[in-house]
N, C-alpha and C positions, 0 to 999 in steps of 0.2 A: 674362765680360768679357775681351776680348783686351787684354793690356798694351800701352801705347804704346811704340813703338820710336823711338829717336833719329832725327831731331830733333823728332818729335812729342812734345808735353808734355801731361800731364793734371793738372788741379787735384786736390789731395789730398782724399779723402773717406773715410768710415768703411769703405766697401767695399774699400778698398785695404789694410786692416790685415794680412791674411794674406800678401800679397805683400811688404809692407814687413818684417814680422817674420821672414819666411823669409830675406831677404837680410841683415837686420841681425843675425839669429841666427848666420848663417854667418860674418859678419865679426867679431862680438863686440868692437866698438870701445867705448872707455870714455867719450868725450865725452857730456855730458848731452844734447846735441842729437840724438844717434843713438838716439832712442826714437820710435816711431810716435806715442805719445800726446802727446809734447812737440811734435812737428811739427804734429800735428792741431789741438791747442788754440790754437796761435798763428796759425792760418791767416787769421784776420780782419785781422791787421796785417802778417803776413809773406808771405802769398800764395804758399805753396809749390806748385810743380808738379813732376811727376816723369816720368822716362822710363827705358827700359832700353837699355844699350849694352854690348856685349861681355859680356853676362850681369851687368853691374853695375847696381844701382839708383842713379840720379843724380837729385838733388833740387835744383832751382833755387829760391832764396829771394830774393824782391824786397821787403824790409822797408820800412815807412814811415819808419824811423828811421836807416837806414844804407844804403850802396850795395849793390847786388845781389851775391850770391855763390852758389856751388854747394857743398853739403855734400860730405864725402868720399865718392867712389863706393865702393859696397860689394857684396860677394857674388859677383863675377865674376872675369874675367881681364884681361890686357893693360892693366894700370893706367896706364902712361905714355901710351899712345895714347888711353885713355879720358879722362884728365885733359886732354890737348890738345884733344879735342873739347868737353869741358865748358867750357873757357876761350873757346869761341866763343859760349856762352850768357851768360857773365858774366865780368868781368875777373879774378876770383879764385876759388880754392877757399878756404873758411874753415872753422874749427873742426876742422882736420886734426890728428890725434894724432901724436905724435913718431915712433912706429914706422912710420907711413905717410909722414910728411913727409921724413924723412932720406933714404930711397932716391930720392926725387924731386929732391933737391937737385942732382944731376948735370945734370938737363935743365931745371929751373925755378928761379926765385927762391923761396926759402923763408925766411920771417921769423916770429919769435915774435910771439904776440898775447897779452901778459900780462893784459889786462883780461878775457880769456875763459878764463884758466886755471881749471879746476875744483878745488874743495876736496874731497879724498877723506879720509874718516874710517873708522876701524875700528869695526865694529858693537859690539864689546865695550867700547870707550871711551864711545860715546854711550849705550849701554844701562846701563853700570855707573857712570859718572862717578866712578871710583875714583882716589884719590891726591890729594895736596895741591893740585895745579894746578886741580882741579875743586871746591875748597872753596866758592867763591862760587856755583857752579851748584847744588851740593847744598843750600846754605843757602837759596837761593831756592825750590828744590823743596820743602824742609821747610816753609818759610813758607806756600807755597800749600796744601800738604796739611793743615796745622794750622789754616788760616784759613777755607778755603772748602769746604763739602760738595760733592763732585764725583763725576761718573761718566764712565767712558770707554766709548764705543760704536764698534764698527766702522761705517764709513759704509754706510748703506742708503738706498734711495729716500725712506723716511720721514724721514730726517734732513736731506735736501737743503734744504727750505724754511728751516729754522733756520740752516743754513750761509749761504744766500743773504742772509738778514736780517743776519747778522753781517758778511758781506762788504760790504753796502751801508753799514752803520754805520761800518765800518773805513775805507772810502774817503771817506765823508762827512767824517770827522774829519781826513783828510789832504788835503782838497779844496784844490787849488792850480792847477787848469787844465792840469796837465802831460798832454800827449797820450799819453806813454808809459804813465803810470799808468792812463789809461783803457783802453789796449790790454791792459795786464796784468789789469785787472778783467774785461774780456771774455774773456780766455783762461781765467781761473779759473772764470767762469760756464760756459764751454764744458766744462771738465773736470768740474764738478759735474753738468751735464746729461747728459754722455755717459760717466760713469765706468764704468758696467757694460759697454757694448759696447767700451770702450777696454781693459777688463781691468785697471784700476788699483785699488789699495787705498786706503782712506781711514780716518781716525780722527777722532772727534768727542769733545770734552770738554764736558759739560754741568755748569753750576753753577746750583743751584736750578731744575733742569728746563729751563734755557735754554742753547742752544748758545753757548759763549763762545770756542771754539777749534776749528779743524779743519785737517787736513793730508792731502795725497795723495802717493802714491809709486807707482813702477813698477819692474819688473825691467828692468835695463839689460843686464847680462851674467850669466853663470852664477854669479858670486860677488859681484856689485855691484847694489845697488838705487839708484835715483835719487829724490830727494825735491824736487820743484820748487815745491811750494806748502805754505805754513804761515801761517795767519792766527790771531792770538790777541788777545783783548781786552787792551790794554796797561794797563788799570786794575786788573787782577787780578795782583798781584805774584807772580811765580814760575810763572804759567800757561804762558808760552812755553817755559820750561825743562822744565816737567813734560811737556807734550805732545811736545816734541822727544825726550825720553828714552823715554816710554811707547810712542810709535809705533814706534820702532826695536825696543824690547824685545818688544813684543807681535806685531808684524807681519813683522819681518824677521830672526828669530833664526837662520835657516838660511843667511844671507849673511855674508860676511866684511867687506864694505865698503859704505859709503854715499857716494854722490856728492851733495853739497849745492850743486852748480852754482857759478857764478862770482860775482865781486864787481863786475864791470863798471867797475872803476876808481873805485868810490864809497868814500871813506874810511870812512864809518860802517859800510857793509856789510862791508868788509874787516876792520874791527875785530871786528865781531860774529862773523864766520866764523872768524877767527883765535883767538877766545877759547875755541873748542872744540878747539884743538890738532889740526889736520888731520894725518893720517898722511903725506900728501904732496900736492903740487899736480900735477894732470894738465896738462901743457903742451899748448897748441894753437898751430897755425901757420896763416899765410896762404900760399898757393901761387899765384904769378903767372908770366907769361911773363918771360923774361930781358930782352926788349926793351921 
């Protein structure tokens, strides 16, 4: 397949993975959106299309829930001229990390986007839960371990139907007609269906032989994994804390950090993510024309 050249755009598909990962690997940017798997699974509601310009991978995103934007161009040269061209596709670049945004400030308007800041944790903190500040998490983990006979399994095709059943139950309980939640459900189904060709890892917790929690993650950079999906039966006390710990402990021991994505400005989500004491927040910016 010949890659599209600007201004021609192509819809994202599984066949694009090698090209994306080649460019993303050279750039090694930290935002959670800069993962082929993340871009792919949300394509049903975000409608990403891509092109190459000055050796850069440029991805136009036209979401159902916010104005269109272009992700940070990666992997090539002549960044300022590339950004100028990208701003003919959409009025802004979004999810731009600080080390890329600051040099652009001389030519473009650069503004912080706090609702999209990513929570970055140390692997040793999530895997160990050591120290007084994690007393509550450890107590819930012990409660789960002592109350429910359980098994951890790496995600395999045989485990997918049980995960889909849990997902359906989880969203049925939260039923409120929110179109964003429906889009999120479709994205998770995409991830479960295509986890092997996407190259992502997953973990499943079974209680009494039944899948009651699952999670999926991906390599983001050489030292950072990203975990975009975690579903757990809320009726099993401590299960969410247990799978959070075990997935990091078992699947990502060679990494230094875990990106647990953003809080989108939702107070409850912010509180939950803050309760694990992030190592830092990864700032992201919007870049627009000065005029």
